[in-house]
C-alpha positions as protocol buffer text, in pm:
chain_id: "A"
residue {
  index: 1
  type: MET
  ca { x: -7175 y: 4605 z: -4196 }
}
residue {
  index: 2
  type: SER
  ca { x: -7463 y: 4836 z: -4107 }
}
residue {
  index: 3
  type: ASN
  ca { x: -7445 y: 5081 z: -3819 }
}
residue {
  index: 4
  type: SER
  ca { x: -7799 y: 5126 z: -3703 }
}
residue {
  index: 5
  type: ASP
  ca { x: -7707 y: 5330 z: -3394 }
}
residue {
  index: 6
  type: GLY
  ca { x: -7532 y: 5606 z: -3591 }
}
residue {
  index: 7
  type: GLY
  ca { x: -7190 y: 5674 z: -3734 }
}
residue {
  index: 8
  type: LYS
  ca { x: -6857 y: 5644 z: -3558 }
}
residue {
  index: 9
  type: LEU
  ca { x: -6506 y: 5761 z: -3632 }
}
residue {
  index: 10
  type: PHE
  ca { x: -6207 y: 5546 z: -3543 }
}
residue {
  index: 11
  type: LEU
  ca { x: -5868 y: 5721 z: -3563 }
}
residue {
  index: 12
  type: VAL
  ca { x: -5636 y: 5431 z: -3614 }
}
residue {
  index: 13
  type: GLY
  ca { x: -5260 y: 5426 z: -3582 }
}
residue {
  index: 14
  type: LEU
  ca { x: -5115 y: 5145 z: -3790 }
}
residue {
  index: 15
  type: GLY
  ca { x: -4768 y: 5150 z: -3630 }
}
residue {
  index: 16
  type: PRO
  ca { x: -4452 y: 5139 z: -3840 }
}
residue {
  index: 17
  type: GLY
  ca { x: -4572 y: 4882 z: -4091 }
}
residue {
  index: 18
  type: ASP
  ca { x: -4489 y: 4539 z: -3943 }
}
residue {
  index: 19
  type: PRO
  ca { x: -4824 y: 4357 z: -3889 }
}
residue {
  index: 20
  type: ALA
  ca { x: -4683 y: 4229 z: -3557 }
}
residue {
  index: 21
  type: LEU
  ca { x: -4673 y: 4588 z: -3428 }
}
residue {
  index: 22
  type: LEU
  ca { x: -5037 y: 4667 z: -3512 }
}
residue {
  index: 23
  type: THR
  ca { x: -5219 y: 4685 z: -3181 }
}
residue {
  index: 24
  type: PRO
  ca { x: -5515 y: 4448 z: -3115 }
}
residue {
  index: 25
  type: GLY
  ca { x: -5736 y: 4751 z: -3062 }
}
residue {
  index: 26
  type: ALA
  ca { x: -5646 y: 4891 z: -3400 }
}
residue {
  index: 27
  type: ALA
  ca { x: -5706 y: 4555 z: -3569 }
}
residue {
  index: 28
  type: ASP
  ca { x: -6045 y: 4530 z: -3397 }
}
residue {
  index: 29
  type: ALA
  ca { x: -6145 y: 4880 z: -3517 }
}
residue {
  index: 30
  type: LEU
  ca { x: -6055 y: 4787 z: -3873 }
}
residue {
  index: 31
  type: ALA
  ca { x: -6265 y: 4471 z: -3845 }
}
residue {
  index: 32
  type: ARG
  ca { x: -6568 y: 4667 z: -3707 }
}
residue {
  index: 33
  type: CYS
  ca { x: -6577 y: 4954 z: -3950 }
}
residue {
  index: 34
  type: ASP
  ca { x: -6781 y: 4996 z: -4268 }
}
residue {
  index: 35
  type: ALA
  ca { x: -6531 y: 5220 z: -4448 }
}
residue {
  index: 36
  type: VAL
  ca { x: -6161 y: 5288 z: -4434 }
}
residue {
  index: 37
  type: VAL
  ca { x: -6014 y: 5624 z: -4532 }
}
residue {
  index: 38
  type: GLY
  ca { x: -5642 y: 5674 z: -4589 }
}
residue {
  index: 39
  type: PHE
  ca { x: -5338 y: 5733 z: -4802 }
}
residue {
  index: 40
  type: ARG
  ca { x: -5321 y: 5479 z: -5083 }
}
residue {
  index: 41
  type: GLY
  ca { x: -4995 y: 5328 z: -4960 }
}
residue {
  index: 42
  type: TYR
  ca { x: -5132 y: 5272 z: -4608 }
}
residue {
  index: 43
  type: LEU
  ca { x: -5444 y: 5099 z: -4742 }
}
residue {
  index: 44
  type: GLU
  ca { x: -5229 y: 4874 z: -4956 }
}
residue {
  index: 45
  type: SER
  ca { x: -5020 y: 4777 z: -4654 }
}
residue {
  index: 46
  type: ILE
  ca { x: -5328 y: 4649 z: -4465 }
}
residue {
  index: 47
  type: ALA
  ca { x: -5516 y: 4506 z: -4763 }
}
residue {
  index: 48
  type: PRO
  ca { x: -5577 y: 4161 z: -4604 }
}
residue {
  index: 49
  type: LEU
  ca { x: -5746 y: 4329 z: -4301 }
}
residue {
  index: 50
  type: ILE
  ca { x: -5989 y: 4548 z: -4494 }
}
residue {
  index: 51
  type: GLN
  ca { x: -6124 y: 4323 z: -4765 }
}
residue {
  index: 52
  type: GLY
  ca { x: -6490 y: 4393 z: -4831 }
}
residue {
  index: 53
  type: LYS
  ca { x: -6479 y: 4741 z: -4680 }
}
residue {
  index: 54
  type: ASP
  ca { x: -6564 y: 5061 z: -4861 }
}
residue {
  index: 55
  type: LEU
  ca { x: -6224 y: 5217 z: -4930 }
}
residue {
  index: 56
  type: VAL
  ca { x: -6151 y: 5584 z: -4978 }
}
residue {
  index: 57
  type: SER
  ca { x: -5796 y: 5615 z: -5108 }
}
residue {
  index: 58
  type: MET
  ca { x: -5618 y: 5947 z: -5149 }
}
residue {
  index: 59
  type: GLU
  ca { x: -5264 y: 6070 z: -5200 }
}
residue {
  index: 60
  type: LEU
  ca { x: -5023 y: 6245 z: -4962 }
}
residue {
  index: 61
  type: GLY
  ca { x: -5110 y: 6610 z: -4930 }
}
residue {
  index: 62
  type: GLN
  ca { x: -5486 y: 6541 z: -4925 }
}
residue {
  index: 63
  type: GLU
  ca { x: -5515 y: 6513 z: -4552 }
}
residue {
  index: 64
  type: LEU
  ca { x: -5798 y: 6766 z: -4515 }
}
residue {
  index: 65
  type: GLU
  ca { x: -5984 y: 6605 z: -4805 }
}
residue {
  index: 66
  type: ARG
  ca { x: -5952 y: 6264 z: -4634 }
}
residue {
  index: 67
  type: ALA
  ca { x: -6075 y: 6407 z: -4308 }
}
residue {
  index: 68
  type: GLN
  ca { x: -6372 y: 6575 z: -4477 }
}
residue {
  index: 69
  type: ARG
  ca { x: -6475 y: 6254 z: -4651 }
}
residue {
  index: 70
  type: ALA
  ca { x: -6444 y: 6052 z: -4329 }
}
residue {
  index: 71
  type: VAL
  ca { x: -6655 y: 6301 z: -4133 }
}
residue {
  index: 72
  type: ASP
  ca { x: -6918 y: 6309 z: -4409 }
}
residue {
  index: 73
  type: LEU
  ca { x: -6943 y: 5929 z: -4399 }
}
residue {
  index: 74
  type: ALA
  ca { x: -6973 y: 5925 z: -4017 }
}
residue {
  index: 75
  type: TYR
  ca { x: -7249 y: 6186 z: -4023 }
}
residue {
  index: 76
  type: ALA
  ca { x: -7422 y: 5968 z: -4281 }
}
residue {
  index: 77
  type: GLY
  ca { x: -7428 y: 5681 z: -4027 }
}
residue {
  index: 78
  type: LYS
  ca { x: -7120 y: 5487 z: -4132 }
}
residue {
  index: 79
  type: SER
  ca { x: -6856 y: 5346 z: -3900 }
}
residue {
  index: 80
  type: VAL
  ca { x: -6534 y: 5486 z: -4044 }
}
residue {
  index: 81
  type: ALA
  ca { x: -6167 y: 5407 z: -3975 }
}
residue {
  index: 82
  type: VAL
  ca { x: -5925 y: 5687 z: -4064 }
}
residue {
  index: 83
  type: VAL
  ca { x: -5577 y: 5535 z: -4078 }
}
residue {
  index: 84
  type: SER
  ca { x: -5234 y: 5688 z: -4021 }
}
residue {
  index: 85
  type: SER
  ca { x: -4893 y: 5534 z: -4009 }
}
residue {
  index: 86
  type: GLY
  ca { x: -4739 y: 5533 z: -3664 }
}
residue {
  index: 87
  type: ASP
  ca { x: -4976 y: 5702 z: -3419 }
}
residue {
  index: 88
  type: ALA
  ca { x: -5274 y: 5900 z: -3548 }
}
residue {
  index: 89
  type: GLY
  ca { x: -5209 y: 6167 z: -3288 }
}
residue {
  index: 90
  type: VAL
  ca { x: -4840 y: 6223 z: -3374 }
}
residue {
  index: 91
  type: TYR
  ca { x: -4823 y: 6413 z: -3704 }
}
residue {
  index: 92
  type: GLY
  ca { x: -5115 y: 6195 z: -3813 }
}
residue {
  index: 93
  type: MET
  ca { x: -5481 y: 6222 z: -3914 }
}
residue {
  index: 94
  type: ALA
  ca { x: -5622 y: 6306 z: -3573 }
}
residue {
  index: 95
  type: GLY
  ca { x: -5549 y: 6675 z: -3625 }
}
residue {
  index: 96
  type: PRO
  ca { x: -5722 y: 6712 z: -3964 }
}
residue {
  index: 97
  type: VAL
  ca { x: -6025 y: 6512 z: -3844 }
}
residue {
  index: 98
  type: PHE
  ca { x: -6073 y: 6724 z: -3531 }
}
residue {
  index: 99
  type: ARG
  ca { x: -6021 y: 7039 z: -3743 }
}
residue {
  index: 100
  type: ILE
  ca { x: -6305 y: 6934 z: -3975 }
}
residue {
  index: 101
  type: LEU
  ca { x: -6525 y: 6835 z: -3682 }
}
residue {
  index: 102
  type: THR
  ca { x: -6466 y: 7177 z: -3527 }
}
residue {
  index: 103
  type: ASP
  ca { x: -6562 y: 7351 z: -3850 }
}
residue {
  index: 104
  type: ARG
  ca { x: -6877 y: 7137 z: -3866 }
}
residue {
  index: 105
  type: GLY
  ca { x: -6986 y: 7238 z: -3513 }
}
residue {
  index: 106
  type: TRP
  ca { x: -6938 y: 6892 z: -3368 }
}
residue {
  index: 107
  type: ASP
  ca { x: -7100 y: 6855 z: -3023 }
}
residue {
  index: 108
  type: GLY
  ca { x: -6832 y: 6623 z: -2886 }
}
residue {
  index: 109
  type: ALA
  ca { x: -7067 y: 6325 z: -2880 }
}
residue {
  index: 110
  type: ALA
  ca { x: -7221 y: 6247 z: -3216 }
}
residue {
  index: 111
  type: PRO
  ca { x: -7053 y: 6095 z: -3400 }
}
residue {
  index: 112
  type: PRO
  ca { x: -6837 y: 5944 z: -3132 }
}
residue {
  index: 113
  type: VAL
  ca { x: -6464 y: 5955 z: -3200 }
}
residue {
  index: 114
  type: ILE
  ca { x: -6245 y: 5671 z: -3075 }
}
residue {
  index: 115
  type: THR
  ca { x: -5867 y: 5709 z: -3107 }
}
residue {
  index: 116
  type: LEU
  ca { x: -5658 y: 5389 z: -3121 }
}
residue {
  index: 117
  type: PRO
  ca { x: -5294 y: 5474 z: -3049 }
}
residue {
  index: 118
  type: GLY
  ca { x: -5015 y: 5312 z: -3249 }
}
residue {
  index: 119
  type: VAL
  ca { x: -4641 y: 5264 z: -3227 }
}
residue {
  index: 120
  type: SER
  ca { x: -4499 y: 5598 z: -3341 }
}
residue {
  index: 121
  type: ALA
  ca { x: -4199 y: 5642 z: -3569 }
}
residue {
  index: 122
  type: LEU
  ca { x: -3982 y: 5769 z: -3284 }
}
residue {
  index: 123
  type: GLN
  ca { x: -4072 y: 5465 z: -3071 }
}
residue {
  index: 124
  type: ALA
  ca { x: -4006 y: 5225 z: -3358 }
}
residue {
  index: 125
  type: ALA
  ca { x: -3673 y: 5391 z: -3436 }
}
residue {
  index: 126
  type: ALA
  ca { x: -3566 y: 5404 z: -3069 }
}
residue {
  index: 127
  type: ALA
  ca { x: -3633 y: 5035 z: -3023 }
}
residue {
  index: 128
  type: LEU
  ca { x: -3396 y: 4954 z: -3307 }
}
residue {
  index: 129
  type: LEU
  ca { x: -3128 y: 5193 z: -3189 }
}
residue {
  index: 130
  type: GLY
  ca { x: -3110 y: 5086 z: -2824 }
}
residue {
  index: 131
  type: SER
  ca { x: -3228 y: 5320 z: -2550 }
}
residue {
  index: 132
  type: PRO
  ca { x: -3189 y: 5679 z: -2676 }
}
residue {
  index: 133
  type: LEU
  ca { x: -3505 y: 5821 z: -2517 }
}
residue {
  index: 134
  type: MET
  ca { x: -3436 y: 5758 z: -2147 }
}
residue {
  index: 135
  type: GLN
  ca { x: -3428 y: 6126 z: -2054 }
}
residue {
  index: 136
  type: ASP
  ca { x: -3649 y: 6414 z: -2163 }
}
residue {
  index: 137
  type: PHE
  ca { x: -3682 y: 6428 z: -2539 }
}
residue {
  index: 138
  type: CYS
  ca { x: -3880 y: 6615 z: -2803 }
}
residue {
  index: 139
  type: ALA
  ca { x: -4007 y: 6555 z: -3154 }
}
residue {
  index: 140
  type: ILE
  ca { x: -3959 y: 6824 z: -3415 }
}
residue {
  index: 141
  type: SER
  ca { x: -4079 y: 6807 z: -3778 }
}
residue {
  index: 142
  type: LEU
  ca { x: -3840 y: 6976 z: -4021 }
}
residue {
  index: 143
  type: SER
  ca { x: -4113 y: 7023 z: -4281 }
}
residue {
  index: 144
  type: ASP
  ca { x: -4191 y: 7390 z: -4332 }
}
residue {
  index: 145
  type: LEU
  ca { x: -4491 y: 7319 z: -4555 }
}
residue {
  index: 146
  type: LEU
  ca { x: -4732 y: 7389 z: -4267 }
}
residue {
  index: 147
  type: THR
  ca { x: -4504 y: 7547 z: -4007 }
}
residue {
  index: 148
  type: PRO
  ca { x: -4285 y: 7850 z: -4079 }
}
residue {
  index: 149
  type: TRP
  ca { x: -3915 y: 7777 z: -4066 }
}
residue {
  index: 150
  type: ALA
  ca { x: -3869 y: 8059 z: -3814 }
}
residue {
  index: 151
  type: ALA
  ca { x: -4084 y: 7865 z: -3565 }
}
residue {
  index: 152
  type: ILE
  ca { x: -3900 y: 7539 z: -3639 }
}
residue {
  index: 153
  type: ARG
  ca { x: -3566 y: 7717 z: -3583 }
}
residue {
  index: 154
  type: ARG
  ca { x: -3680 y: 7848 z: -3244 }
}
residue {
  index: 155
  type: ARG
  ca { x: -3784 y: 7501 z: -3139 }
}
residue {
  index: 156
  type: LEU
  ca { x: -3448 y: 7357 z: -3244 }
}
residue {
  index: 157
  type: GLU
  ca { x: -3265 y: 7628 z: -3052 }
}
residue {
  index: 158
  type: ALA
  ca { x: -3474 y: 7564 z: -2741 }
}
residue {
  index: 159
  type: ALA
  ca { x: -3414 y: 7188 z: -2768 }
}
residue {
  index: 160
  type: ALA
  ca { x: -3041 y: 7251 z: -2799 }
}
residue {
  index: 161
  type: LEU
  ca { x: -3032 y: 7479 z: -2499 }
}
residue {
  index: 162
  type: GLY
  ca { x: -3247 y: 7238 z: -2295 }
}
residue {
  index: 163
  type: ASP
  ca { x: -3021 y: 6940 z: -2375 }
}
residue {
  index: 164
  type: PHE
  ca { x: -3315 y: 6743 z: -2501 }
}
residue {
  index: 165
  type: VAL
  ca { x: -3271 y: 6424 z: -2703 }
}
residue {
  index: 166
  type: VAL
  ca { x: -3427 y: 6521 z: -3037 }
}
residue {
  index: 167
  type: ALA
  ca { x: -3628 y: 6307 z: -3277 }
}
residue {
  index: 168
  type: LEU
  ca { x: -3654 y: 6467 z: -3619 }
}
residue {
  index: 169
  type: TYR
  ca { x: -3952 y: 6386 z: -3838 }
}
residue {
  index: 170
  type: ASN
  ca { x: -3973 y: 6471 z: -4209 }
}
residue {
  index: 171
  type: PRO
  ca { x: -3602 y: 6542 z: -4209 }
}
residue {
  index: 172
  type: ARG
  ca { x: -3526 y: 6568 z: -4579 }
}
residue {
  index: 173
  type: SER
  ca { x: -3695 y: 6543 z: -4920 }
}
residue {
  index: 174
  type: ARG
  ca { x: -3596 y: 6619 z: -5278 }
}
residue {
  index: 175
  type: ARG
  ca { x: -3736 y: 6969 z: -5249 }
}
residue {
  index: 176
  type: ARG
  ca { x: -3630 y: 7028 z: -4889 }
}
residue {
  index: 177
  type: ASP
  ca { x: -3264 y: 6937 z: -4886 }
}
residue {
  index: 178
  type: TRP
  ca { x: -3116 y: 7199 z: -4654 }
}
residue {
  index: 179
  type: GLN
  ca { x: -3322 y: 7185 z: -4334 }
}
residue {
  index: 180
  type: LEU
  ca { x: -3146 y: 6883 z: -4185 }
}
residue {
  index: 181
  type: LEU
  ca { x: -2807 y: 7050 z: -4233 }
}
residue {
  index: 182
  type: GLU
  ca { x: -2937 y: 7364 z: -4064 }
}
residue {
  index: 183
  type: ALA
  ca { x: -3082 y: 7160 z: -3775 }
}
residue {
  index: 184
  type: ARG
  ca { x: -2743 y: 6995 z: -3735 }
}
residue {
  index: 185
  type: ARG
  ca { x: -2574 y: 7336 z: -3727 }
}
residue {
  index: 186
  type: ILE
  ca { x: -2810 y: 7469 z: -3459 }
}
residue {
  index: 187
  type: LEU
  ca { x: -2775 y: 7164 z: -3238 }
}
residue {
  index: 188
  type: SER
  ca { x: -2394 y: 7167 z: -3284 }
}
residue {
  index: 189
  type: GLU
  ca { x: -2380 y: 7507 z: -3121 }
}
residue {
  index: 190
  type: GLN
  ca { x: -2471 y: 7343 z: -2789 }
}
residue {
  index: 191
  type: ARG
  ca { x: -2341 y: 6987 z: -2808 }
}
residue {
  index: 192
  type: SER
  ca { x: -2032 y: 6795 z: -2908 }
}
residue {
  index: 193
  type: GLY
  ca { x: -1968 y: 6668 z: -3258 }
}
residue {
  index: 194
  type: GLU
  ca { x: -1928 y: 6324 z: -3099 }
}
residue {
  index: 195
  type: THR
  ca { x: -2295 y: 6325 z: -2992 }
}
residue {
  index: 196
  type: PRO
  ca { x: -2450 y: 5999 z: -3118 }
}
residue {
  index: 197
  type: VAL
  ca { x: -2702 y: 6016 z: -3400 }
}
residue {
  index: 198
  type: GLY
  ca { x: -2927 y: 5736 z: -3521 }
}
residue {
  index: 199
  type: LEU
  ca { x: -3071 y: 5723 z: -3873 }
}
residue {
  index: 200
  type: VAL
  ca { x: -3351 y: 5472 z: -3908 }
}
residue {
  index: 201
  type: ARG
  ca { x: -3505 y: 5427 z: -4252 }
}
residue {
  index: 202
  type: GLU
  ca { x: -3817 y: 5214 z: -4313 }
}
residue {
  index: 203
  type: ALA
  ca { x: -3828 y: 5096 z: -3952 }
}
residue {
  index: 204
  type: TRP
  ca { x: -3967 y: 4744 z: -3912 }
}
residue {
  index: 205
  type: ARG
  ca { x: -4024 y: 4707 z: -4285 }
}
residue {
  index: 206
  type: PRO
  ca { x: -3845 y: 4484 z: -4537 }
}
residue {
  index: 207
  type: ASP
  ca { x: -3612 y: 4766 z: -4652 }
}
residue {
  index: 208
  type: GLN
  ca { x: -3516 y: 4867 z: -4299 }
}
residue {
  index: 209
  type: LYS
  ca { x: -3176 y: 5033 z: -4255 }
}
residue {
  index: 210
  type: VAL
  ca { x: -3028 y: 5139 z: -3922 }
}
residue {
  index: 211
  type: THR
  ca { x: -2719 y: 5363 z: -3913 }
}
residue {
  index: 212
  type: ILE
  ca { x: -2538 y: 5496 z: -3607 }
}
residue {
  index: 213
  type: THR
  ca { x: -2320 y: 5800 z: -3665 }
}
residue {
  index: 214
  type: ASN
  ca { x: -2256 y: 6128 z: -3478 }
}
residue {
  index: 215
  type: LEU
  ca { x: -2339 y: 6492 z: -3511 }
}
residue {
  index: 216
  type: GLN
  ca { x: -2016 y: 6579 z: -3686 }
}
residue {
  index: 217
  type: GLU
  ca { x: -2045 y: 6303 z: -3946 }
}
residue {
  index: 218
  type: LEU
  ca { x: -2412 y: 6373 z: -4007 }
}
residue {
  index: 219
  type: GLU
  ca { x: -2313 y: 6653 z: -4244 }
}
residue {
  index: 220
  type: SER
  ca { x: -2162 y: 6404 z: -4489 }
}
residue {
  index: 221
  type: ARG
  ca { x: -2444 y: 6150 z: -4447 }
}
residue {
  index: 222
  type: CYS
  ca { x: -2738 y: 6377 z: -4511 }
}
residue {
  index: 223
  type: SER
  ca { x: -2784 y: 6233 z: -4857 }
}
residue {
  index: 224
  type: GLU
  ca { x: -2880 y: 5902 z: -4694 }
}
residue {
  index: 225
  type: VAL
  ca { x: -3178 y: 6063 z: -4526 }
}
residue {
  index: 226
  type: ASP
  ca { x: -3523 y: 6095 z: -4679 }
}
residue {
  index: 227
  type: MET
  ca { x: -3889 y: 6120 z: -4577 }
}
residue {
  index: 228
  type: PHE
  ca { x: -3887 y: 5755 z: -4471 }
}
residue {
  index: 229
  type: THR
  ca { x: -3611 y: 5822 z: -4219 }
}
residue {
  index: 230
  type: THR
  ca { x: -3637 y: 5913 z: -3853 }
}
residue {
  index: 231
  type: VAL
  ca { x: -3333 y: 6089 z: -3707 }
}
residue {
  index: 232
  type: ILE
  ca { x: -3263 y: 6068 z: -3334 }
}
residue {
  index: 233
  type: ILE
  ca { x: -2994 y: 6293 z: -3191 }
}
residue {
  index: 234
  type: GLY
  ca { x: -2866 y: 6226 z: -2842 }
}
residue {
  index: 235
  type: ASN
  ca { x: -2804 y: 6474 z: -2561 }
}
residue {
  index: 236
  type: SER
  ca { x: -2483 y: 6551 z: -2368 }
}
residue {
  index: 237
  type: THR
  ca { x: -2491 y: 6221 z: -2180 }
}
residue {
  index: 238
  type: THR
  ca { x: -2577 y: 5987 z: -2471 }
}
residue {
  index: 239
  type: TYR
  ca { x: -2314 y: 5736 z: -2576 }
}
residue {
  index: 240
  type: VAL
  ca { x: -2272 y: 5429 z: -2801 }
}
residue {
  index: 241
  type: HIS
  ca { x: -2199 y: 5086 z: -2652 }
}
residue {
  index: 242
  type: GLY
  ca { x: -2218 y: 4744 z: -2817 }
}
residue {
  index: 243
  type: GLY
  ca { x: -2355 y: 4894 z: -3135 }
}
residue {
  index: 244
  type: ARG
  ca { x: -2644 y: 5063 z: -2957 }
}
residue {
  index: 245
  type: ILE
  ca { x: -2718 y: 5424 z: -2865 }
}
residue {
  index: 246
  type: VAL
  ca { x: -2765 y: 5462 z: -2494 }
}
residue {
  index: 247
  type: THR
  ca { x: -2895 y: 5761 z: -2300 }
}
residue {
  index: 248
  type: PRO
  ca { x: -2858 y: 5680 z: -1929 }
}
residue {
  index: 249
  type: ARG
  ca { x: -3169 y: 5718 z: -1716 }
}
residue {
  index: 250
  type: GLY
  ca { x: -3011 y: 6005 z: -1528 }
}
residue {
  index: 251
  type: TYR
  ca { x: -2717 y: 6240 z: -1565 }
}
residue {
  index: 252
  type: GLU
  ca { x: -2493 y: 6016 z: -1357 }
}
residue {
  index: 253
  type: GLU
  ca { x: -2342 y: 5802 z: -1633 }
}
residue {
  index: 254
  type: LYS
  ca { x: -2275 y: 5453 z: -1506 }
}
residue {
  index: 255
  type: GLY
  ca { x: -2174 y: 5129 z: -1666 }
}
residue {
  index: 256
  type: ARG
  ca { x: -1973 y: 5264 z: -1960 }
}
residue {
  index: 257
  type: GLY
  ca { x: -1702 y: 5052 z: -2099 }
}
């Protein structure tokens, strides 16, 4: 597909992986683009939707390289979709792309940038768990590859003091096997060991696994958690009922039983 009126950048959130949860807007952007740039695994997951496109496939850890290639193609007149799992603006490729555009002196207009939101990991996990996000909540990544652990620790402490429901991204990997335990310790200073915790691995994918536990038991279940897991930790009003995690809409807890 030629793009005679100049290049465009589509920042596309693919959602959690189930084709049914890909938004129509995201599907339309994929259909309209000349090229698709993304992590190899993400491109493989949408292969039927991007047949015949120019594909730029890279590995995890090459986010800035992906962004650079996408921006180069857009400045060359191509219509380019940069794909992320979940939502492109939540720990996704929107940040690297805008970083490269800033470095290139982008004028805010050419090439135009259109962001298509997707179902984020915390939304996908919450839907499977029940209604854990009914009060104020926050998302914290436990990866200290780009953010110093001291900053992550301060955010965890603030979330604990503020009684926020907490969604943990990047909770544990082979090389980072202690951060989740430390996050649990920090949150346990301010909330009960009975606080419900949801572990959702591979949400809305064939290997999906949903586990409901609590803050005390999380210590012994950390080995079940990896980079494909989203961890949601309730606040002081959160409870479990009927196999679901429930955070009531307000602090007056009604309807328990």
